[in-house]
N, C-alpha and C positions, 0 to 999 in steps of 0.2 A: 503492500499499500503505501500510497505518497505520503509523506509527512514531512510538515516543516516549511518554512518561506521565509524568504529574505528578499525585501526591496531595497536596490542600490541604484541611484542614479534612473536610468527608461530601464532597467531590466529587473522583473520578478525571477527567482530562483526558487525552484520546488524540489525536494529530496524526493527520491524516486528509489524506492527498494524492491518494488516489482518485477517478480521472476527471479529476484535473488535465489530462490530456495530452489528455483529448476536450473540453477548452476550459469544464467543468465547474467548480465552484468546490471546491477542500479546503476543510479548515476544521480543527476541534475538536472532538470528539465531547466529551459528559458523561455520565459517570456518577455516580450515586447511591450511594454506599458505605453508606447507611443501608437500601437497598435491596435488598442481597444476599441471595438465597433459595436454601434449601435447597430440592432436588427430586426427585423419584424417578429414580435414575441405572439403573433396573432393564431400561430399554428404549432400544434404540440407533437406533430408525425411528420414533420419533415426537419433534414439538417442541409444546410449547404444551400448553394443557387439553385433558386427556382427560374428555369429560362422562359414558363408561361406566363408566371406573375410579377417575374422583373426584379424580384427580391431574394435578399439572406433570410435566411430561418435557421434556429439555433433549438428544436424541439422546444417551443415557447418561452425558450430564455431572453431576453431582452438583451444582453452583451457576450461577444466572445470576444476572447484575447488570446490570438494565434500564438502558436509555440515557435521559435524561432532556433533553437537549438537544443541540444543535447551534452553533456559532457558523462564519459562514460572511463571507466578503469581498463587498462590491457592488462592482461597478465593471467596467472592461474587461478582456478575459482576460488581455491582455499586462501589464496591471499588478498583477495579483493575485499575491499570496504565494504559492510552495509550502511549505505546511503540514508540515513535514520532521520538525521534532525539535521537542522540548519542554525546559525547564528551571525550575526555581524559583529567584527572587530573591530570597534573604533579606537584602539590605543594607540599611540605615538601619531605619526605621520600618514603611514600607511592603513588604507582598510583590508579586511581580511573576512572571505566566507568561511566562516567556522563550519566544520562539517563532525558531525556524529554518529555512532552508531548504539543503537538499542543491544542490550544482551541480558539474559536470563543469570542466576545461578548456575547454570547449567552449561552455559556457552562460557567461548572465550572472553577473558578482559575487552572491555570496549575499547575503543581506539575514538581518539578527537583530530582532526587536523585540520589546518590553518591551509589556506589558498589565498595568495595574495591580489585584489583585485585592481586593474588599472583604473586610476585614478578619472583617465580621459576618457573612455570606452563605457567602462563601467561594468567590462566584462573581465575575467579571469584573465591574468596576465598570462604572456607566452613568455618563453626564452626564445633564445637566437633561433632556434631549430625548430622553432612551431611546436613546442611541447610542454606540458604542464607539468609542475613539481611544486609538492607541499613546501611551505615554508617552513614549517613547526608542525611536528606531532605528540601527542602525548598517549601513552597508555595507561587506559585508570583499571589498577589493578583491584584496587579496594569497592569497585565500585559497580552497580548493576542497575537497569532498569529506568539507564539514562534516556529520557523523554526530551532535552533543549540544552541550551548552553551559553554562555553568557560571560564577555570579556572586558575585563574592566583596570585599566591599568596591569599589574603584575597580579592580579586574581581573576581565576575563572571560575566560573559559578553553572552549577547543574542542577538541572531540573530531575528530579528521579519520582517516580512511583515510591509510594514508601512498601518496606520489603512485607510487613507484617498485611497488607491489602493483599499483596500478590499470593502471600501462602493461602492466605481465605479463602480469595478468588479463586486462584488458579494452581495452588498445591505446588506451587515453586519456591 
């Protein structure tokens, strides 16, 4: 399931962990807020362009936000991070997209990674060879059930579901 979103400059980043269990890469979906469109919401049975009516529809929704990109990890499935939630790090002069993964007590410890955002474009900053690399990574050895993150100065804060609730509700 997708989870967590960050709006930076003109882009909305949404964590996408769909397919992770099937061995496919999760990632981050990218939407351009400048492309938000108003469409006709009078029909809930049509999506897309209707040439007969000369209108766009979105199953009864009033707005559509086109996806303009997606970041995925390459490498072995066992090494890929489960992109469960996102946060924006405003520490210092650079802005970074923080990405974290949800893990239960039975999983490997969750990880947090920071990816520098390009101040001019609002997209993830790429190296000279057009590849991306995390600027910082942290293994959260004593924490589980993480569902959010925030960084302020030298402090990183995490949001998590209380362990007692997870034990009662799901036996974890």
